[in-house]
N, C-alpha and C positions, 0 to 999 in steps of 0.2 A: 504494499499499500504505500505508493509514493504520492505525496500531495503537493500542489502548488501553492504559491504564496498568494493570499488575497488582500486587496487593499482598495476598498472601495466604500465601504458602507458607513453612511452616517444616518441612522434610522431616525425619523421624525414624523410629526403629522401636524397639520393645521389645528389651530386651536378652535374650539367651538364655544357656543354660549347658549344659555337657556334662560328664558324670561321667569322672573318670580313675582308674584303679586304682592303689593303693599296694601296697607290698610285703607288708602284712599282710592284704590281701584287703579293706580298707575302701576307701571312694571318697570322692573330694573333688570340690567343684565349682568350675569356673573360669569367670568371666564372660567373655562374648564382648568382643572389642575393639570400641571405639566407632569409627564412621566419622569420618575427618578432616572438618574444616569450614574452608572457605576463604572469606574475605571479600574481595570486589573492589570497590574505590571507582569509581564513575562520576561523571562531571561533563560540562559542555558544553565540548569534546567530546573526551573521553579517559578511558582507564582507568589506575588505577593497579595494575598486575599484579604478583603475587609473582614471585620469581626463578625458582622451579620450583613444581610441585604433585605430590602423590603420585598413583600410579595406583591403579586400583581404583575402588570406588564413593566418591564425594566429595559432601558437602553444599556446594553453592556458593551463596553469598549475594551478590547485586549490591545494594550500598548506593549510593543516588543523592543526590549532594550538588549536582546541577545544578538548572536551573530548567524542565527539560522531561523527558519520560518517556524512559527508556533501556531497554535489553536487552543480553544478552551471549550470543551464540551461538558454541559451540565446534565447531571443524572440524579433525580430525586431517589434516595436510598429506600424510604419506606421501612420495611422490617430487615433489610439487609444491613449488616454492620459494615463500618468503613473498613475494617480489617479484610472482610471478605471481598467488598468492592475493590480494594487495591490489589488483592491477589489476582482477581480476574482482569482488571483493567490494564495491568502491566503487559499482559500478553494479547490484549484485545480479544478476549475469549467472550463474544457476544452471548453465546448460549448461557454461560454462567451468570450473565448480567440479565437475564431474562425477567427478573422481578423488579427491575429498577424502571423508572419512568424517564426516558431520554427527552429533553426539552430543547435541545439545540445549543447553539452558541456560535461565536465569530470564527471563521475559518479562512485563510490563516492570515497571519500578520507578518509582513516583511521585516527584516532587521531594521530598526529605526522607525517603523510605521505602525499604524493602528487600523483596527477593524472594528466596526460597531454593527451590532445586530440587536433586535428587540425580541425578547423571549418572556414567556409568562411562567412564573414561579409560584407555586402553591407554598404554603408554610411547611416547613419540614427541614431535614437535613440533606444536603446535596454533595455527591462526590463530583469532583472536576478532574479532567485529565486532558493531556495532549497525547494523541494516538499516532503522530507523524513518526515514522521510523528515521533513526539516525542514519546519516551517510556512512558513518565510521564502521558500524557493526550491524545495522539493520534492526537493533532493539528499538522499541518504541521510547519516545521521550518520557513517557510515564515511567517505564523501567528504570530510566536514568534519574527519576526523582521528580518529574513534573506531573504531580497528583496532589490533590488535597481535598479538603472538605469545607463547606461553608453552610451556615445556619440562615434560613429565610424565615422571616416573621412578619406578620401584618403590623404596619406602622401608619402614622399619619401622612407619610408620604406615598402609601400604596395606591395605585390607579388600576382599575379594572376595565377601562375603556381601551379597546383595542386600537392600534393606529388606523388612521384612515388611508385606505389603499387607493392610489392614483397611478400606479405603474403597472398594473396587471398582476398575473398570478403564474407561478411555477409550481407544477405538481410533480411530485416524486412517487415512484411506484416501482414494483419488480417487473422489469429492470429498465426503466426508461424515465425521460424528462420530458414534460409537455408544457408549453407555454401557451396561454390563452391569446384570443385575438386583440386583447388591449395591452399585451405586453410589448413595450417599445424599447425597453432597456434604460428608461429613466423613471425617476419617480420612487415612491415607496412601494415595494413588491411584496405580496403575500406568498409565502413559500409553505406549501402544504405537503404533507406525506399521507397518501391515501393508501399505501402498501401495508404490508405485514411485518416488514423488516425495518431496521434502523438504516437511514440514508443521510448522505451529505450531498452538497452541491458545491463543486470547486468550479469557478468560472475564470477562464483565461481568454485573452485576445490573441488570435494568431499574428505573428509578425509578418511584415512585408515578405512575400515569397514563400512563406511557410505553408504547409498543408495540414490537414486532419491527421494524416499518416505520421508526419513528423512530430506533431504533438503527441500522438499516442505512443510513438517510439520512445520519446523522452520520459513520458510518465511510466510506461510499462517496464522500465529498466528494473530488474530485481533489486530489492533492498540489499545495500552493502556493495553493489555493483556501480562503478562510475557510470554517469549518464553519457550520452553520445557527446563527442567533442564539439567545442563551440558553444556560443551562447544559447540559453533556451529559445525554441522558436515560438515564444509567446511572452506576453506580459500579463501580470496579475490583475484580475478584474472584478474580484468580489467572492463571496462564498459563506456558507454556513456548514455546521458540522453537528452530527449525532442527533439528527432529528427523528423521533420515534413515531410509531404508527398512530395515525389520528391526531397528530400534533401539527401546529401551525406557528410559524415565526414570521418575522418581517426584516427586510433589509432595503435600504435606500440605495438606488444605483444611478450612475450616470455614465452609461456606456457610450462611447464615441463610435461613429460608423465603422463597420468592419465585420470580420467574421469572428466568431467566438465558439468556444468549445466548453461544454459542461460535462463534468466527470464526477463519478462516485466511486470511492475506493474502499467503503466499508464493507467488512467481511460478510459473507453468506454462511451462517452457522449450519445450514442444511447441506453444505457442500465443501465441508473441511476448511471453512473460513476463506474460501476463494473471494478476491475483490470483485465487487459488483461490476467494475469496469470490464472485467474479463467475461462477464455475462451479458455484455451489450449495453451497459449503463454509460454511455458515452453519446453526446449529441451536439451536432454542429449547428450553430444558427447565425443568421445574418441580421445585423442591426444597421439600419439606414438613416 
């Protein structure tokens, strides 16, 4: 599972208002409460996590101060202990993580860059991890120590109003990506998993002269093996990670005209943890 670096997303939505009646029959307008915004620092190989996070819809920014790309996937533990989560997560054993609720996260942040995604957090304890394999040995960043836990609780900052979608929808399933007719590559996009497995969406823009085969060739290099010589045949253009079945999250995009590739490298637990990309979960799209 080789992932690209994603740098695009500043999730947001327009404010709304609603009238409230006063005693004299006149009405006043109250602005909607803004969503909380939490920034998490990533480095090689650890997170700086907050003591707690508000429940509801939260804009999560992952800032990368390391020297390699990183991601952060949130999973509500429920009855699973953090010790059990850690043992399964360091090997990306999705089958052993069947009892957690995957709610998504930003994927991936370039060194020195940031990625933002909007996720919904119910109160509880969450495990977080980076599942990217290290170039040096193929082990996940989680196994190198990039794993942690955070408590989510309702607070005065909690917001239950979902972002306003003005950029269309990307739908994930086994094993495909679908964009609806209103998707143009710009605006706040809803990303929905209607499948039965956990998925991610890595979005990259093809470089001038590059092809889909060249992009796939770069990504499908086995972990621990150097990629093809020369610069990558793409630039990062956004992404989300670890979105579970029947879950929705949001990301704001500003894709410039060109050809883009969407890929999912999450493992298929029914087929020996084979990456979804090897099962056809790769899609080329054109943004005009």
